[in-house]
C-alpha positions, -999 to +999 in steps of 0.1 A: +000+000+000+015+033-011+008+065+008+013+092-018+019+128-008+000+154-028+016+186-040-012+208-052+000+238-072-017+272-073+001+302-086+035+284-083+029+276-046+022+244-028-013+247-013-042+227+000-079+234-007-110+226+012-135+207-010-118+220-041-126+257-035-099+279-049-107+307-024-102+282+004-065+277-002-039+273+025-003+280+013+021+254+028+052+263+007+065+289-017+090+263-030+072+231-042+105+215-053+117+217-017+085+200-006+090+172-031+125+166-016+110+167+019+085+139+010+112+118-007+134+122+024+104+110+045+101+078+025+076+087-002+077+062-031+055+082-055+043+119-057+009+132-068+010+166-085-021+186-093-020+218-114-050+235-097-049+266-120-047+242-149-078+222-138-099+254-139-083+269-170-083+237-191-046+238-198-014+236-177-006+268-158+022+258-133+049+245-157+078+262-140+069+247-106+064+213-122+097+214-140+115+224-107+099+195-090+110+171-117+145+185-117+146+179-079+131+144-080+151+131-110+149+093-112+143+089-075+105+080-076+076+082-101+055+113-103+019+115-115+003+147-127-032+159-132-050+192-139-058+208-172-045+180-194-068+180-224-048+169-255-023+143-266+005+169-273+003+180-237+006+144-225+036+138-247+053+169-235+047+160-198+060+125-203+090+138-221+097+161-192+098+132-168+062+127-155+056+090-151+018+089-151-008+114-165-041+117-147-071+126-169-102+138-151-127+162-166-116+155-201-123+118-196-159+126-189-164+153-215-144+137-243-142+099-238-126+096-272-096+116-260-091+092-231-093+062-254-068+078-277-045+086-248-046+050-235-037+038-270-009+063-276+006+060-241-001+025-227+005+020-190+009+057-183-027+070-182-046+071-149-082+083-148-093+106-120-129+102-109-142+128-084-175+119-070-201+129-044-228+104-033-218+081-062-221+108-089-191+122-109-181+158-107-161+178-133-144+211-139-125+213-107-155+198-089-176+228-098-201+208-119-220+177-109-230+152-136-255+124-136-228+098-144-225+069-119-189+065-109-188+027-111-203+027-146-178+052-159-149+035-143-158+002-160-160+019-193-126+035-188-111+002-177-121-012-211-102+017-227-070+005-210-064+030-182-037+020-158-055+028-126-083+050-111-078+078-086-111+080-067-118+111-047-147+116-024-151+154-029-173+157+001-144+147+023-113+162+005-094+186+027-118+181+056-098+155+076-130+135+080-116+101+070-115+081+037-148+069+024-138+032+027-171+018+017-174+037-016-137+031-024-141-007-019-173-008-039-155+008-068-124-014-065-145-046-064-162-036-097-128-033-114-098-054-122-074-024-124-060-007-092-078+020-073-060+048-054-081+064-027-082+101-022-100+126-001-101+127+037-071+106+048-065+119+083-051+092+106-031+060+111-065+043+116-075+054+081-043+039+068-049+006+085-085+005+073-073+009+038-047-018+042-074-041+054-091-038+020-059-038-001-068-073-014-099-058-030-076-037-053-071-006-033-033-001-038-027+034-024-040+065-008-032+101-016-023+122+015-030+159+016-039+183+043-033+158+072+004+154+064+009+191+059-007+203+091+009+175+111-021+156+122-008+126+103+030+118+103+038+107+068+067+085+076+047+067+103+018+063+079+039+046+052+056+024+078+022+014+092+010+006+057+041-015+050+036-034+082+000-040+076+006-052+040+034-075+052+011-090+079-016-095+053+007-115+031+020-136+060 
C-alpha cells in the first residue's frame, strides 16, 4: 500500500484546498520542489501533483513549478500529474519532461474519445481521476455535478485501457474526515485495475482500514492536508502501511 503525498500547485505555490474551493487555499510552501524533496526524504515512493490553476483553465498553468519538482526528483521516484490536461500533445510533453503517469479527469468525462486515444498512444501511463459525491461524478475542478454513476464510468474507462483509477470523495477532501472506505471498496470490487483512494485521509487508523481492503484492489492513498498540518505523520503512515501489508501476506 502506497501512501502518496500530494503537491497541489496554485500560482506556483504548494497549497491545500478545502473541498476543491480555490478561495479556500492554505499555502504550505512557496517552493514546491523543496516540498518534493522533503517527502522523498520522509520515505515517499510516489508523488501526486495537481495543477489547480490548470484544472480550472483547461490547460497547464504551473509548468515552471512542475519542472522544478521534476528536476529535484530526478529518477528517485515516479511522479503522477493531473490538472488541465486536455490533448495528446500536452501528455507527450509532460511524459518527455519526466512525468511517469498522467491523470485525466474532466476531459475523460467530457471527451471519452480523447481518453481512449491517450490510452492507446501512451499505454501504461494513463490514470483516470474520478471525483464523486454520493456516487455521482463531478467535473471542472469539482464545480459541476454530472448524472454519471462513478462505477459505470470506471468500468468503461477500464475497457479503454487506463492503468488505474484515482477515486476522490469530494465531500471529504481537505476536511480531515476520513477516507470513504465503503465507496472506495465498492469501486475497487467492480474493477480489475488498481484503485488509489483520495479525499479525507486523516489518521493512522485510516491507513490501517485501507490496508485491510488492499486485497480488493485498493493499492494506495493520496495524503494531503493531514500530512501538511501535522495531524498525520507521513513516515509513520507509510511504515504502518508497509507493516499491515506484510502482515496481510503472512
